[in-house]
NUMIRO-959664 format. One record per atom (N, C-alpha, C, O): atom name; z, y, x; residue in one letter. Coordinates in steps of 0.2 Angstrom, whole numbers, plus 2048, in hexadecimal, padded with zeros to 3 digits. Each point is the difference from the previous one (the first is absolute). Layout:
BEGIN
<node CA,<Z,Y,X>,A>
...
***
This chain:
BEGIN
<node N,<92E,608,3A4>,X>
<node CA,<803,805,802>,X>
<node C,<800,800,808>,X>
<node O,<7FC,804,803>,X>
<node N,<808,7F9,7FF>,X>
<node CA,<801,7FF,808>,X>
<node C,<7F9,7FF,802>,X>
<node O,<7FF,802,806>,X>
<node N,<7FC,7FB,7F8>,X>
<node CA,<7F9,801,803>,X>
<node C,<7FD,806,800>,X>
<node O,<7FC,800,804>,X>
<node N,<805,806,7F7>,X>
<node CA,<7FE,805,801>,X>
<node C,<804,805,804>,X>
<node O,<7FD,805,803>,X>
<node N,<809,7FA,7FD>,X>
<node CA,<805,805,805>,X>
<node C,<7FF,7FC,808>,X>
<node O,<802,804,804>,X>
<node N,<7FB,7F8,7FD>,X>
<node CA,<7FE,7FE,807>,X>
<node C,<7F9,802,802>,X>
<node O,<7FE,800,806>,X>
<node N,<7FE,801,7F3>,X>
<node CA,<7FA,801,804>,X>
<node C,<800,80B,800>,X>
<node O,<7FD,804,804>,X>
<node N,<807,7FE,7F6>,X>
<node CA,<802,806,801>,X>
<node C,<803,803,808>,X>
<node O,<7FE,805,803>,X>
<node N,<807,7F6,7FE>,X>
<node CA,<804,801,807>,X>
<node C,<7FA,800,806>,X>
<node O,<7FF,805,803>,X>
<node N,<7FE,7F6,7FD>,X>
<node CA,<7FB,7FF,806>,X>
<node C,<7FA,803,7FE>,X>
<node O,<7FB,7FE,803>,X>
<node N,<803,809,7F6>,X>
<node CA,<7FC,805,801>,X>
<node C,<802,806,804>,X>
<node O,<7FD,804,803>,X>
<node N,<809,7FC,7FC>,X>
<node CA,<804,807,802>,X>
<node C,<800,800,806>,X>
<node O,<7FD,804,803>,X>
<node N,<807,7F4,801>,X>
<node CA,<800,801,807>,X>
<node C,<7F9,802,802>,X>
<node O,<800,805,804>,X>
<node N,<7F9,7F8,7FA>,X>
<node CA,<7FC,7FE,804>,X>
<node C,<7FD,80A,800>,X>
<node O,<7FD,802,805>,X>
<node N,<805,801,7F6>,X>
<node CA,<7FE,807,7FF>,X>
<node C,<803,804,806>,X>
<node O,<7FD,804,803>,X>
<node N,<80B,7FB,7FE>,X>
<node CA,<804,802,805>,X>
<node C,<7FD,800,806>,X>
<node O,<802,804,805>,X>
<node N,<7F9,7F5,7FD>,X>
<node CA,<7FE,800,806>,X>
<node C,<7FA,803,800>,X>
<node O,<7FF,802,806>,X>
<node N,<7FD,7FE,7F5>,X>
<node CA,<7FA,804,7FF>,X>
<node C,<800,806,801>,X>
<node O,<7FC,803,804>,X>
<node N,<80A,800,7F9>,X>
<node CA,<800,808,801>,X>
<node C,<7FF,804,804>,X>
<node O,<7FE,806,7FF>,X>
<node N,<803,7F9,809>,X>
<node CA,<7FE,805,803>,X>
<node C,<7F9,7FF,803>,X>
<node O,<7FE,805,804>,X>
<node N,<7FF,7F5,7FA>,X>
<node CA,<7F7,801,801>,X>
<node C,<7FD,805,7FB>,X>
<node O,<7FC,804,801>,X>
<node N,<807,7FB,7F7>,X>
<node CA,<7FF,803,7FA>,X>
<node C,<800,808,801>,X>
<node O,<7FC,804,7FD>,X>
<node N,<80A,7FD,807>,X>
<node CA,<801,808,801>,X>
<node C,<7FA,801,805>,X>
<node O,<7FC,804,7FE>,X>
<node N,<804,7F9,807>,X>
<node CA,<7F9,802,805>,X>
<node C,<7FB,801,7FC>,X>
<node O,<7FD,806,800>,X>
<node N,<7FF,7F4,7FB>,X>
<node CA,<7FB,801,7FD>,X>
<node C,<801,805,7FC>,X>
<node O,<7FB,804,800>,X>
<node N,<809,7FF,7FC>,X>
<node CA,<801,805,7FD>,X>
<node C,<800,808,803>,X>
<node O,<7FE,805,7FD>,X>
<node N,<805,7FB,80A>,X>
<node CA,<7FD,806,804>,X>
<node C,<7F9,800,801>,X>
<node O,<7FC,805,7FE>,X>
<node N,<803,7F6,805>,X>
<node CA,<7F6,7FF,804>,X>
<node C,<7FC,803,7F9>,X>
<node O,<7FC,804,800>,X>
<node N,<805,7F9,7FA>,X>
<node CA,<7FB,801,7FD>,X>
<node C,<801,808,7FC>,X>
<node O,<7FB,803,7FE>,X>
<node N,<80B,7FF,802>,X>
<node CA,<800,808,7FD>,X>
<node C,<7FD,802,806>,X>
<node O,<7FA,802,7FE>,X>
<node N,<807,7FF,808>,X>
<node CA,<7FE,802,806>,X>
<node C,<7F8,800,7FF>,X>
<node O,<7FD,806,800>,X>
<node N,<800,7F6,7FE>,X>
<node CA,<7F8,7FF,800>,X>
<node C,<7FE,802,7FA>,X>
<node O,<7FA,802,800>,X>
<node N,<80A,7FE,7FA>,X>
<node CA,<7FD,803,7FC>,X>
<node C,<801,808,7FF>,X>
<node O,<7FC,804,7FC>,X>
<node N,<80A,7FF,808>,X>
<node CA,<800,808,800>,X>
<node C,<7FA,803,804>,X>
<node O,<7FE,7FD,805>,X>
<node N,<801,809,7F8>,X>
<node CA,<7F9,803,802>,X>
<node C,<804,807,803>,X>
<node O,<7FD,804,803>,X>
<node N,<80A,7FD,7FC>,X>
<node CA,<802,808,801>,X>
<node C,<803,7FE,808>,X>
<node O,<803,7FA,801>,X>
<node N,<7FB,80A,804>,X>
<node CA,<801,7FF,807>,X>
<node C,<80B,7FF,801>,X>
<node O,<803,7FD,805>,X>
<node N,<801,808,7F6>,X>
<node CA,<805,801,801>,X>
<node C,<804,7F9,7FC>,X>
<node O,<805,7FE,801>,X>
<node N,<7F7,800,7FA>,X>
<node CA,<804,7FA,7FE>,X>
<node C,<7FF,7FB,805>,X>
<node O,<804,7FC,802>,X>
<node N,<7F6,803,800>,X>
<node CA,<7FE,7FA,806>,X>
<node C,<803,801,806>,X>
<node O,<7FE,7FC,805>,X>
<node N,<806,80A,7FD>,X>
<node CA,<804,802,806>,X>
<node C,<805,7FB,7FE>,X>
<node O,<803,7FB,803>,X>
<node N,<7FE,807,7F8>,X>
<node CA,<80A,7FC,7FE>,X>
<node C,<800,7FB,7FF>,X>
<node O,<805,7FD,802>,X>
<node N,<7F6,7FE,7FC>,X>
<node CA,<7FF,7FA,7FF>,X>
<node C,<7FF,7FE,806>,X>
<node O,<802,7FA,801>,X>
<node N,<7FB,80A,805>,X>
<node CA,<7FE,7FC,805>,X>
<node C,<807,7FE,804>,X>
<node O,<800,7FB,803>,X>
<node N,<806,80C,7FC>,X>
<node CA,<804,7FF,803>,X>
<node C,<804,7FC,7FD>,X>
<node O,<805,7FD,803>,X>
<node N,<7FB,802,7F8>,X>
<node CA,<805,7FE,7FD>,X>
<node C,<7FD,7F6,801>,X>
<node O,<805,7FC,801>,X>
<node N,<7F6,803,7FE>,X>
<node CA,<7FE,7F8,804>,X>
<node C,<801,800,806>,X>
<node O,<801,7FB,803>,X>
<node N,<7FE,80B,801>,X>
<node CA,<802,7FF,807>,X>
<node C,<806,7FE,803>,X>
<node O,<800,7FB,804>,X>
<node N,<804,808,7FA>,X>
<node CA,<80A,7FE,801>,X>
<node C,<7FF,7FA,7FD>,X>
<node O,<801,7FC,804>,X>
<node N,<7FD,800,7F6>,X>
<node CA,<802,7FA,7FE>,X>
<node C,<7FD,7FB,805>,X>
<node O,<803,7FC,803>,X>
<node N,<7F8,805,7FD>,X>
<node CA,<7FB,7FC,803>,X>
<node C,<802,7FF,80A>,X>
<node O,<800,7FB,803>,X>
<node N,<802,80A,7FF>,X>
<node CA,<803,7FE,806>,X>
<node C,<807,7FF,7FF>,X>
<node O,<802,7FD,805>,X>
<node N,<803,804,7F5>,X>
<node CA,<805,7FD,7FF>,X>
<node C,<7FF,7F9,801>,X>
<node O,<802,7FC,805>,X>
<node N,<7FA,802,7F4>,X>
<node CA,<7FF,7F8,801>,X>
<node C,<7FD,7FD,806>,X>
<node O,<800,7FA,800>,X>
<node N,<7FD,808,807>,X>
<node CA,<7FF,7FF,805>,X>
<node C,<803,800,805>,X>
<node O,<7FF,7FD,805>,X>
<node N,<808,806,7F9>,X>
<node CA,<807,800,805>,X>
<node C,<801,805,803>,X>
<node O,<804,7FF,804>,X>
<node N,<7FA,806,7FB>,X>
<node CA,<802,808,802>,X>
<node C,<802,803,7FC>,X>
<node O,<7FC,803,7FD>,X>
<node N,<808,7FD,801>,X>
<node CA,<805,803,7FC>,X>
<node C,<803,808,803>,X>
<node O,<801,801,806>,X>
<node N,<801,804,7F3>,X>
<node CA,<800,805,801>,X>
<node C,<807,802,800>,X>
<node O,<803,800,7FA>,X>
<node N,<800,800,80A>,X>
<node CA,<808,802,800>,X>
<node C,<802,807,7FD>,X>
<node O,<7FE,802,7FB>,X>
<node N,<806,801,80A>,X>
<node CA,<802,807,7FF>,X>
<node C,<7FB,804,802>,X>
<node O,<803,806,800>,X>
<node N,<7F7,7FA,802>,X>
<node CA,<7FC,805,804>,X>
<node C,<7FD,805,7F9>,X>
<node O,<800,7FE,7FA>,X>
<node N,<7FF,806,80A>,X>
<node CA,<7F9,805,7FB>,X>
<node C,<7FB,7FC,7FE>,X>
<node O,<801,7FB,802>,X>
<node N,<7FA,806,7FB>,X>
<node CA,<7FB,7FC,7FD>,X>
<node C,<7FB,802,806>,X>
<node O,<7FC,7FB,801>,X>
<node N,<804,80B,804>,X>
<node CA,<7FB,802,806>,X>
<node C,<802,7FC,806>,X>
<node O,<7FC,7FE,804>,X>
<node N,<80B,802,7FC>,X>
<node CA,<804,7FE,806>,X>
<node C,<7FD,7F7,7FE>,X>
<node O,<7FD,7FD,805>,X>
<node N,<805,7FF,7F6>,X>
<node CA,<7FE,7FA,7FE>,X>
<node C,<7F8,7FF,804>,X>
<node O,<7FD,7FC,804>,X>
<node N,<800,809,7F9>,X>
<node CA,<7F9,7FF,802>,X>
<node C,<7FD,7FF,806>,X>
<node O,<7FB,7FD,801>,X>
<node N,<809,809,802>,X>
<node CA,<7FF,7FE,809>,X>
<node C,<804,7FE,804>,X>
<node O,<7FF,801,806>,X>
<node N,<806,7FC,7F7>,X>
<node CA,<804,7FB,806>,X>
<node C,<7FF,7FA,7FD>,X>
<node O,<800,7FC,805>,X>
<node N,<7FF,801,7F5>,X>
<node CA,<7FF,7FA,7FD>,X>
<node C,<7F9,7FE,800>,X>
<node O,<7FD,7FC,804>,X>
<node N,<802,806,7F5>,X>
<node CA,<7FA,7FE,7FC>,X>
<node C,<7F9,802,807>,X>
<node O,<7FE,7FB,804>,X>
<node N,<801,809,7FC>,X>
<node CA,<7F9,800,807>,X>
<node C,<801,7FE,804>,X>
<node O,<7FB,7FD,803>,X>
<node N,<80B,802,801>,X>
<node CA,<800,7FC,807>,X>
<node C,<800,7F7,7FD>,X>
<node O,<7FF,7FB,804>,X>
<node N,<802,803,7F7>,X>
<node CA,<7FF,7F9,7FF>,X>
<node C,<7FA,7FF,7FC>,X>
<node O,<800,7FB,7FD>,X>
<node N,<7FB,808,801>,X>
<node CA,<7FB,801,7FA>,X>
<node C,<7FA,804,803>,X>
<node O,<7FB,7FD,7FE>,X>
<node N,<805,807,806>,X>
<node CA,<7FB,806,803>,X>
<node C,<7FC,800,7F9>,X>
<node O,<7FB,7FD,7FE>,X>
<node N,<808,809,7FD>,X>
<node CA,<7FC,802,7F9>,X>
<node C,<800,806,800>,X>
<node O,<7FE,802,7FB>,X>
<node N,<804,803,80A>,X>
<node CA,<7FF,806,801>,X>
<node C,<805,803,7F8>,X>
<node O,<7FD,803,7FB>,X>
<node N,<809,7FA,805>,X>
<node CA,<805,801,7F9>,X>
<node C,<803,807,804>,X>
<node O,<800,804,7FB>,X>
<node N,<802,7FF,80A>,X>
<node CA,<801,806,802>,X>
<node C,<7FD,807,7FD>,X>
<node O,<802,805,7FE>,X>
<node N,<7F5,7F8,804>,X>
<node CA,<7FC,804,7FD>,X>
<node C,<7FF,802,7F7>,X>
<node O,<800,805,7FC>,X>
<node N,<800,7F4,803>,X>
<node CA,<802,800,7F6>,X>
<node C,<806,804,800>,X>
<node O,<7FF,806,7FD>,X>
<node N,<807,7F9,805>,X>
<node CA,<806,803,7FE>,X>
<node C,<800,806,800>,X>
<node O,<804,802,7FD>,X>
<node N,<7F8,801,808>,X>
<node CA,<7FF,806,801>,X>
<node C,<7FD,805,7FA>,X>
<node O,<802,805,7FE>,X>
<node N,<7F8,7F8,7FF>,X>
<node CA,<7FC,801,7FB>,X>
<node C,<804,7FF,7FA>,X>
<node O,<800,804,7FB>,X>
<node N,<803,7F6,803>,X>
<node CA,<804,7FE,7FB>,X>
<node C,<806,805,7FE>,X>
<node O,<801,802,7FB>,X>
<node N,<802,801,80B>,X>
<node CA,<807,802,7FF>,X>
<node C,<7FD,809,800>,X>
<node O,<804,804,7FE>,X>
<node N,<7F6,7FE,804>,X>
<node CA,<7FE,807,7FF>,X>
<node C,<7FD,800,7F6>,X>
<node O,<801,804,7FC>,X>
<node N,<7FC,7F5,804>,X>
<node CA,<7FE,802,7F8>,X>
<node C,<807,7FE,7FB>,X>
<node O,<800,804,7FB>,X>
<node N,<804,7F8,806>,X>
<node CA,<805,801,7FE>,X>
<node C,<804,806,7FE>,X>
<node O,<801,803,7FB>,X>
<node N,<801,7FE,80C>,X>
<node CA,<805,807,801>,X>
<node C,<7FE,807,801>,X>
<node O,<804,805,7FF>,X>
<node N,<7F5,7FC,802>,X>
<node CA,<7FD,806,801>,X>
<node C,<7FC,800,7FB>,X>
<node O,<800,7FC,7FC>,X>
<node N,<7FB,80B,804>,X>
<node CA,<7FC,801,7FB>,X>
<node C,<7FC,7FB,7FD>,X>
<node O,<7FE,802,7FB>,X>
<node N,<802,7F8,807>,X>
<node CA,<7FD,7FC,7FA>,X>
<node C,<7F9,7FF,802>,X>
<node O,<7FD,7FB,7FE>,X>
<node N,<7FF,808,805>,X>
<node CA,<7F8,801,801>,X>
<node C,<7FF,7FC,807>,X>
<node O,<803,800,805>,X>
<node N,<7F6,7FD,7F9>,X>
<node CA,<7FD,7FB,806>,X>
<node C,<7FD,806,804>,X>
<node O,<7FD,805,7FE>,X>
<node N,<803,7FA,808>,X>
<node CA,<7FD,802,806>,X>
<node C,<7FB,7FC,803>,X>
<node O,<801,7FA,7FF>,X>
<node N,<7FA,809,805>,X>
<node CA,<7F9,7FC,801>,X>
<node C,<805,7FA,805>,X>
<node O,<804,802,804>,X>
<node N,<7FB,7F8,7FA>,X>
<node CA,<800,7FB,803>,X>
<node C,<805,7FA,7FF>,X>
<node O,<802,7FA,802>,X>
<node N,<802,80C,7F8>,X>
<node CA,<805,7FB,7FC>,X>
<node C,<800,7FB,7FE>,X>
<node O,<804,7FC,800>,X>
<node N,<7F5,803,7FC>,X>
<node CA,<7FD,7FB,7F8>,X>
<node C,<7FF,7FA,807>,X>
<node O,<802,7FB,7FF>,X>
<node N,<7FA,806,808>,X>
<node CA,<801,7FB,804>,X>
<node C,<802,7FE,802>,X>
<node O,<7FE,7FA,801>,X>
<node N,<808,80A,801>,X>
<node CA,<807,7FC,804>,X>
<node C,<802,7FB,7F9>,X>
<node O,<800,7FA,801>,X>
<node N,<802,809,7F9>,X>
<node CA,<804,7FE,7FD>,X>
<node C,<7FB,7F7,7FE>,X>
<node O,<803,7FB,800>,X>
<node N,<7F5,804,7FF>,X>
<node CA,<7FC,7FC,7FE>,X>
<node C,<800,7FB,808>,X>
<node O,<7FE,7FA,7FF>,X>
<node N,<804,808,807>,X>
<node CA,<7FF,7FB,805>,X>
<node C,<807,7FD,801>,X>
<node O,<801,7FA,801>,X>
<node N,<804,80B,7FE>,X>
<node CA,<808,7FB,801>,X>
<node C,<800,7FB,7FA>,X>
<node O,<803,7FB,800>,X>
<node N,<7F9,808,7FA>,X>
<node CA,<801,7F8,7FA>,X>
<node C,<7FC,7FB,802>,X>
<node O,<801,7FA,7FF>,X>
<node N,<7F9,807,805>,X>
<node CA,<7FE,7FC,801>,X>
<node C,<802,7F9,805>,X>
<node O,<7FF,7FA,800>,X>
<node N,<805,80C,805>,X>
<node CA,<803,7FD,806>,X>
<node C,<806,7FA,7FE>,X>
<node O,<800,7FB,803>,X>
<node N,<805,807,7F8>,X>
<node CA,<805,7FD,7FF>,X>
<node C,<801,7F8,801>,X>
<node O,<803,7FD,804>,X>
<node N,<7F8,800,7F6>,X>
<node CA,<800,7F9,801>,X>
<node C,<7FD,7FC,805>,X>
<node O,<802,7FB,802>,X>
<node N,<7F9,808,801>,X>
<node CA,<7FC,7FC,806>,X>
<node C,<807,801,806>,X>
<node O,<802,7FB,803>,X>
<node N,<801,80A,7FE>,X>
<node CA,<804,802,804>,X>
<node C,<807,7FA,800>,X>
<node O,<802,7FC,805>,X>
<node N,<800,804,7F4>,X>
<node CA,<805,7FE,800>,X>
<node C,<7FE,7F6,800>,X>
<node O,<804,7FC,803>,X>
<node N,<7F6,804,7FB>,X>
<node CA,<7FE,7F7,800>,X>
<node C,<7FF,7FE,809>,X>
<node O,<800,7FA,803>,X>
<node N,<7FD,80C,802>,X>
<node CA,<7FF,7FF,806>,X>
<node C,<808,800,804>,X>
<node O,<801,7FC,805>,X>
<node N,<803,807,7F8>,X>
<node CA,<806,801,803>,X>
<node C,<803,7F6,7FC>,X>
<node O,<800,7FC,805>,X>
<node N,<800,803,7F7>,X>
<node CA,<806,7FA,7FE>,X>
<node C,<7FC,7FA,7FF>,X>
<node O,<803,7FA,7FF>,X>
<node N,<7F6,807,7FF>,X>
<node CA,<7FC,7FA,7FF>,X>
<node C,<7FF,801,7F8>,X>
<node O,<804,802,7FC>,X>
<node N,<7F4,7FB,802>,X>
<node CA,<801,801,7F9>,X>
<node C,<805,7FD,7FC>,X>
<node O,<803,802,7FC>,X>
<node N,<7FC,7F6,808>,X>
<node CA,<804,7FB,7FB>,X>
<node C,<808,801,800>,X>
<node O,<803,7FE,7FB>,X>
<node N,<800,806,80A>,X>
<node CA,<808,802,801>,X>
<node C,<801,806,7FB>,X>
<node O,<805,802,7FC>,X>
<node N,<7F3,803,804>,X>
<node CA,<801,805,7FC>,X>
<node C,<803,7FF,7F9>,X>
<node O,<804,802,7FC>,X>
<node N,<7F4,7FA,802>,X>
<node CA,<801,7FD,7F8>,X>
<node C,<808,7FC,7FE>,X>
<node O,<804,801,7FB>,X>
<node N,<7FC,7FD,80A>,X>
<node CA,<808,7FC,7FE>,X>
<node C,<805,803,7FF>,X>
<node O,<804,7FE,7FD>,X>
<node N,<7FD,808,806>,X>
<node CA,<805,806,801>,X>
<node C,<803,803,7F7>,X>
<node O,<806,801,7FD>,X>
<node N,<7F2,7FF,802>,X>
<node CA,<802,803,7FA>,X>
<node C,<801,7FA,7FA>,X>
<node O,<7FC,800,7FB>,X>
<node N,<808,7FC,807>,X>
<node CA,<803,7FA,7FB>,X>
<node C,<806,7FF,801>,X>
<node O,<803,7FB,7FE>,X>
<node N,<801,80B,806>,X>
<node CA,<806,801,803>,X>
<node C,<803,804,7FB>,X>
<node O,<7FF,806,802>,X>
<node N,<804,7F9,7F8>,X>
<node CA,<804,806,7FB>,X>
<node C,<806,804,807>,X>
<node O,<800,806,800>,X>
<node N,<804,7F5,804>,X>
<node CA,<805,801,803>,X>
<node C,<7FD,807,803>,X>
<node O,<802,805,7FE>,X>
<node N,<7F8,7FB,807>,X>
<node CA,<7FE,805,804>,X>
<node C,<7FC,806,7F9>,X>
<node O,<803,805,7FF>,X>
<node N,<7FA,7FA,7FE>,X>
<node CA,<7FE,805,7F9>,X>
<node C,<806,803,7FF>,X>
<node O,<800,806,800>,X>
<node N,<806,7F6,7FE>,X>
<node CA,<805,804,7FE>,X>
<node C,<804,806,805>,X>
<node O,<802,805,7FE>,X>
<node N,<7FD,7F9,809>,X>
<node CA,<803,805,804>,X>
<node C,<7FD,805,800>,X>
<node O,<803,805,802>,X>
<node N,<7F5,7FC,7FC>,X>
<node CA,<7FF,805,802>,X>
<node C,<7FF,805,7F7>,X>
<node O,<7FE,806,7FF>,X>
<node N,<804,7F6,7FC>,X>
<node CA,<800,804,7F8>,X>
<node C,<808,803,7FF>,X>
<node O,<802,803,7FC>,X>
<node N,<802,7FA,80A>,X>
<node CA,<806,801,800>,X>
<node C,<804,803,803>,X>
<node O,<806,801,800>,X>
<node N,<7F6,802,805>,X>
<node CA,<804,805,806>,X>
<node C,<801,805,7FE>,X>
<node O,<7FB,802,7FD>,X>
<node N,<809,802,803>,X>
<node CA,<802,807,7FC>,X>
<node C,<7FC,805,805>,X>
<node O,<800,806,7FE>,X>
<node N,<7FC,7FA,808>,X>
<node CA,<7FC,805,803>,X>
<node C,<7FA,801,7FC>,X>
<node O,<7FD,805,7FF>,X>
<node N,<801,7F3,7FD>,X>
<node CA,<7FA,800,7FD>,X>
<node C,<7FF,804,7F9>,X>
<node O,<7FB,801,7FD>,X>
<node N,<80C,800,801>,X>
<node CA,<802,802,7F9>,X>
<node C,<7FA,806,7FD>,X>
<node O,<7FD,7FE,7FA>,X>
<node N,<802,806,808>,X>
<node CA,<7FB,807,801>,X>
<node C,<7F8,7FF,802>,X>
<node O,<7FC,803,7FD>,X>
<node N,<803,7F8,807>,X>
<node CA,<7FA,7FF,801>,X>
<node C,<7FA,7FE,7FC>,X>
<node O,<7FA,801,801>,X>
<node N,<809,7FC,7F9>,X>
<node CA,<7FB,7FB,7FD>,X>
<node C,<7FD,808,7FA>,X>
<node O,<7FE,7FE,7FA>,X>
<node N,<803,807,808>,X>
<node CA,<7FE,806,7FA>,X>
<node C,<7FB,801,802>,X>
<node O,<7FE,7FF,806>,X>
<node N,<7FD,802,7F4>,X>
<node CA,<7FA,806,803>,X>
<node C,<7FF,806,800>,X>
<node O,<803,804,7FD>,X>
<node N,<7F9,7FE,808>,X>
<node CA,<7FE,807,804>,X>
<node C,<7FF,804,7F9>,X>
<node O,<7FF,806,801>,X>
***
């Protein structure tokens, strides 16, 4: 019984350290498999916030647009502010795509990963996804409570 308990505890500890990477993988797979642009924008937004957070550029009390303008774009040069104007219009406006919106969504979604790897390095970016404390700060911050809702 002790042998099985130790193995069970080991598996739980392993999954705790693997969870941040599994969450990112889940977001990326969902974004790749989604063909509907509003859903793709929502998944790009959530994955960008998560990836930027895990790269060390955490959102504090800024609005999403201020965060894009003052923290994320200066750090990553991904045109997050441009994407945010499209995303916020889709989420809170009439919800229809305008010319150029689909391209802005796709370009931003494609730029997130390379920008993070360029800023912190590929190996460092990967190792940060094995940090459950850093991931926990993303999941348990009060201002993120309503952001993980779909369009």
